[in-house]
One Martini backbone bead per residue (centre of mass of N, CA, C, O) as a GRO file, in nm:
protein
  208
    1MET     BB    1  -2.491   0.895   1.807
    2ASN     BB    2  -2.373   0.969   1.509
    3ALA     BB    3  -2.121   0.929   1.323
    4ALA     BB    4  -1.909   1.076   1.142
    5ILE     BB    5  -1.843   1.121   0.820
    6GLU     BB    6  -1.629   1.018   0.610
    7GLU     BB    7  -1.380   1.236   0.435
    8ASN     BB    8  -1.261   1.355   0.131
    9ILE     BB    9  -1.039   1.639   0.061
   10VAL     BB   10  -0.964   1.886  -0.180
   11VAL     BB   11  -0.689   2.128  -0.193
   12LYS     BB   12  -0.625   2.415  -0.385
   13ILE     BB   13  -0.319   2.593  -0.400
   14GLY     BB   14  -0.214   2.861  -0.523
   15GLY     BB   15   0.086   2.985  -0.614
   16ALA     BB   16   0.019   3.282  -0.546
   17SER     BB   17  -0.019   3.225  -0.243
   18LEU     BB   18   0.263   3.119  -0.182
   19PHE     BB   19   0.393   3.395  -0.303
   20GLY     BB   20   0.246   3.595  -0.084
   21GLY     BB   21   0.352   3.514   0.186
   22PRO     BB   22   0.314   3.530   0.532
   23LEU     BB   23   0.009   3.636   0.532
   24LEU     BB   24  -0.096   3.338   0.407
   25ILE     BB   25  -0.003   3.091   0.571
   26GLU     BB   26  -0.229   3.066   0.791
   27GLN     BB   27  -0.458   3.034   0.589
   28ILE     BB   28  -0.355   2.778   0.461
   29ARG     BB   29  -0.350   2.611   0.718
   30ALA     BB   30  -0.657   2.634   0.773
   31ALA     BB   31  -0.755   2.522   0.486
   32THR     BB   32  -0.577   2.229   0.541
   33ALA     BB   33  -0.722   2.137   0.783
   34ALA     BB   34  -0.823   1.857   0.960
   35SER     BB   35  -1.066   1.693   1.076
   36ALA     BB   36  -1.154   1.407   1.245
   37ASN     BB   37  -1.325   1.306   0.959
   38GLN     BB   38  -1.067   1.383   0.781
   39ARG     BB   39  -0.908   1.408   0.455
   40MET     BB   40  -0.643   1.610   0.333
   41PHE     BB   41  -0.573   1.714  -0.006
   42VAL     BB   42  -0.284   1.881  -0.116
   43LEU     BB   43  -0.243   2.132  -0.382
   44PHE     BB   44   0.009   2.292  -0.558
   45GLY     BB   45   0.094   2.542  -0.736
   46GLY     BB   46   0.333   2.738  -0.940
   47GLY     BB   47   0.310   3.016  -1.033
   48ASP     BB   48   0.588   3.183  -1.133
   49THR     BB   49   0.725   2.930  -1.236
   50ILE     BB   50   0.516   2.886  -1.471
   51GLU     BB   51   0.501   3.173  -1.595
   52SER     BB   52   0.790   3.166  -1.708
   53MET     BB   53   0.723   2.945  -1.921
   54ARG     BB   54   0.505   3.098  -2.070
   55SER     BB   55   0.692   3.328  -2.160
   56LEU     BB   56   0.893   3.152  -2.312
   57HIS     BB   57   0.687   3.045  -2.520
   58ALA     BB   58   0.613   3.323  -2.637
   59SER     BB   59   0.909   3.371  -2.744
   60PHE     BB   60   0.902   3.037  -2.834
   61PRO     BB   61   0.659   2.893  -3.028
   62GLN     BB   62   0.825   2.635  -3.137
   63LEU     BB   63   0.770   2.497  -2.896
   64ASP     BB   64   0.655   2.222  -2.757
   65VAL     BB   65   0.362   2.191  -2.594
   66GLU     BB   66   0.379   1.915  -2.451
   67ALA     BB   67   0.662   1.951  -2.337
   68MET     BB   68   0.587   2.197  -2.164
   69HIS     BB   69   0.384   2.060  -1.986
   70TRP     BB   70   0.585   1.849  -1.856
   71ARG     BB   71   0.779   2.057  -1.743
   72CYS     BB   72   0.574   2.186  -1.548
   73VAL     BB   73   0.515   1.937  -1.385
   74ARG     BB   74   0.806   1.907  -1.279
   75LEU     BB   75   0.815   2.195  -1.140
   76LEU     BB   76   0.605   2.124  -0.907
   77ASP     BB   77   0.812   2.009  -0.710
   78ALA     BB   78   0.904   2.279  -0.588
   79THR     BB   79   0.637   2.364  -0.439
   80TRP     BB   80   0.610   2.103  -0.282
   81GLU     BB   81   0.873   2.127  -0.120
   82VAL     BB   82   0.803   2.395   0.013
   83GLY     BB   83   0.544   2.296   0.149
   84CYS     BB   84   0.681   2.080   0.328
   85GLU     BB   85   0.848   2.296   0.487
   86LEU     BB   86   0.606   2.492   0.579
   87PHE     BB   87   0.423   2.202   0.631
   88PRO     BB   88   0.518   1.959   0.848
   89GLU     BB   89   0.228   1.841   0.934
   90ALA     BB   90   0.223   1.725   0.666
   91VAL     BB   91   0.187   1.452   0.449
   92PRO     BB   92   0.383   1.320   0.225
   93VAL     BB   93   0.315   1.251  -0.130
   94VAL     BB   94   0.508   1.072  -0.376
   95THR     BB   95   0.329   0.822  -0.464
   96TRP     BB   96   0.093   0.615  -0.578
   97ASP     BB   97   0.091   0.416  -0.336
   98ALA     BB   98   0.066   0.638  -0.118
   99LEU     BB   99  -0.210   0.740  -0.215
  100GLN     BB  100  -0.370   0.477  -0.170
  101ARG     BB  101  -0.321   0.477   0.137
  102ALA     BB  102  -0.428   0.764   0.216
  103LYS     BB  103  -0.738   0.736   0.127
  104LYS     BB  104  -0.743   0.506   0.388
  105GLY     BB  105  -0.634   0.652   0.615
  106PRO     BB  106  -0.596   0.856   0.853
  107LEU     BB  107  -0.762   1.065   1.034
  108GLY     BB  108  -0.687   1.405   1.069
  109LYS     BB  109  -0.529   1.448   0.794
  110SER     BB  110  -0.267   1.593   0.600
  111PHE     BB  111  -0.190   1.587   0.243
  112LEU     BB  112   0.098   1.633   0.040
  113VAL     BB  113   0.074   1.638  -0.307
  114ARG     BB  114   0.237   1.511  -0.560
  115VAL     BB  115   0.183   1.521  -0.887
  116ALA     BB  116   0.370   1.268  -0.966
  117ALA     BB  117   0.183   1.059  -0.803
  118PHE     BB  118  -0.064   1.090  -1.056
  119TYR     BB  119   0.101   1.274  -1.289
  120SER     BB  120   0.218   1.109  -1.578
  121PRO     BB  121   0.313   0.934  -1.845
  122GLU     BB  122   0.342   0.662  -1.666
  123LEU     BB  123   0.028   0.702  -1.525
  124LEU     BB  124  -0.209   0.718  -1.735
  125HIS     BB  125  -0.303   0.410  -1.735
  126ARG     BB  126  -0.440   0.449  -1.431
  127VAL     BB  127  -0.632   0.652  -1.576
  128GLU     BB  128  -0.909   0.743  -1.681
  129ARG     BB  129  -0.978   0.884  -1.979
  130ASN     BB  130  -1.181   1.125  -1.871
  131LEU     BB  131  -0.907   1.227  -1.687
  132HIS     BB  132  -0.765   1.342  -1.939
  133PRO     BB  133  -0.595   1.604  -2.012
  134ALA     BB  134  -0.469   1.846  -2.169
  135HIS     BB  135  -0.135   1.898  -2.325
  136ASP     BB  136  -0.155   2.215  -2.219
  137TRP     BB  137  -0.234   2.547  -2.120
  138ASN     BB  138  -0.533   2.461  -2.025
  139THR     BB  139  -0.367   2.309  -1.809
  140THR     BB  140  -0.394   2.312  -1.465
  141THR     BB  141  -0.422   2.271  -1.124
  142ASP     BB  142  -0.722   2.269  -1.135
  143VAL     BB  143  -0.743   2.005  -1.297
  144LEU     BB  144  -0.558   1.826  -1.117
  145SER     BB  145  -0.750   1.843  -0.871
  146TRP     BB  146  -0.980   1.689  -1.010
  147VAL     BB  147  -0.831   1.429  -1.051
  148LEU     BB  148  -0.760   1.382  -0.754
  149ALA     BB  149  -1.050   1.372  -0.644
  150HIS     BB  150  -1.115   1.103  -0.791
  151LEU     BB  151  -0.880   0.922  -0.683
  152VAL     BB  152  -0.983   0.984  -0.363
  153GLU     BB  153  -1.290   1.013  -0.336
  154ALA     BB  154  -1.407   1.298  -0.318
  155ALA     BB  155  -1.656   1.520  -0.196
  156GLU     BB  156  -1.443   1.768  -0.227
  157LEU     BB  157  -1.350   2.077  -0.398
  158ARG     BB  158  -1.101   2.321  -0.316
  159ILE     BB  159  -1.055   2.653  -0.451
  160THR     BB  160  -0.821   2.888  -0.436
  161LYS     BB  161  -0.833   3.256  -0.407
  162ARG     BB  162  -0.727   3.597  -0.418
  163ARG     BB  163  -1.010   3.657  -0.517
  164PRO     BB  164  -1.322   3.710  -0.513
  165VAL     BB  165  -1.595   3.463  -0.489
  166ASP     BB  166  -1.883   3.342  -0.579
  167PRO     BB  167  -2.013   3.063  -0.434
  168ALA     BB  168  -2.250   3.037  -0.672
  169MET     BB  169  -2.066   2.992  -0.893
  170SER     BB  170  -2.019   2.851  -1.176
  171ILE     BB  171  -1.801   2.685  -1.365
  172ARG     BB  172  -1.865   2.819  -1.633
  173ASN     BB  173  -1.846   3.117  -1.527
  174ALA     BB  174  -1.560   3.096  -1.416
  175ALA     BB  175  -1.436   3.051  -1.697
  176LEU     BB  176  -1.545   3.305  -1.849
  177CYS     BB  177  -1.392   3.500  -1.618
  178GLY     BB  178  -1.103   3.352  -1.543
  179MET     BB  179  -1.087   3.179  -1.267
  180ILE     BB  180  -1.070   2.934  -1.458
  181ASP     BB  181  -1.010   2.683  -1.656
  182SER     BB  182  -1.155   2.543  -1.939
  183GLU     BB  183  -1.082   2.244  -1.884
  184LEU     BB  184  -1.246   2.209  -1.630
  185ALA     BB  185  -1.523   2.266  -1.750
  186ARG     BB  186  -1.514   2.032  -1.950
  187MET     BB  187  -1.475   1.796  -1.744
  188VAL     BB  188  -1.730   1.848  -1.579
  189ALA     BB  189  -1.944   1.825  -1.814
  190ILE     BB  190  -1.867   1.503  -1.877
  191ARG     BB  191  -1.964   1.441  -1.593
  192ASP     BB  192  -2.133   1.271  -1.382
  193PRO     BB  193  -2.291   1.417  -1.117
  194ARG     BB  194  -2.277   1.145  -0.936
  195GLU     BB  195  -1.931   1.141  -0.986
  196ARG     BB  196  -1.886   1.427  -0.849
  197PRO     BB  197  -1.753   1.673  -0.691
  198GLU     BB  198  -1.772   1.931  -0.504
  199VAL     BB  199  -1.733   2.279  -0.587
  200ARG     BB  200  -1.519   2.519  -0.423
  201PHE     BB  201  -1.461   2.857  -0.325
  202LEU     BB  202  -1.170   3.024  -0.187
  203HIS     BB  203  -1.080   3.310   0.002
  204LEU     BB  204  -0.767   3.471   0.022
  205LYS     BB  205  -0.654   3.693   0.265
  206GLU     BB  206  -0.419   3.940   0.370
  207ASN     BB  207  -0.615   4.133   0.580
  208VAL     BB  208  -0.638   3.930   0.872
   0.00000   0.00000   0.00000
């Protein structure tokens, strides 16, 4: 019998799901659990933490857009830290070097990746140019999970959503209906299909 193929998978958990309370925690745990031949790289969104900054910027539009972008990236440390506490079985990935080790590390493990481990002004030079997203509100953790998927050579990117999504929906149509941000659709479109991970949408339900 052939051995199962090793694969890296990235799972993006929206901050809204994390803020959804205890009813969603076990679903998140199931969605991020690695099978024996997998490494799961988990990225948490910012949820209401980031939305509060979006509201602040709307109130004070004179604030610098790029500076707001990097402030939000730094705030993602908060949901990452909460995730580490709620999911102690996952291995925290704090730095770039730790991420490089994890992508070739032990199978059957889930890794909870800090955004600043791979995306910050100081690390941009390590990432190929066409994986640099816009430094504005068009870039959310949907896009950052795409960047992470390339950096860990993932076979698949799974993006969780609180509302049902047609599994057959294209990235372009998902962007047009507001399910994902437009910057992700742009970045997928410019990537050679042979070099990009498969993107899947997962629906997290509260009433199961």
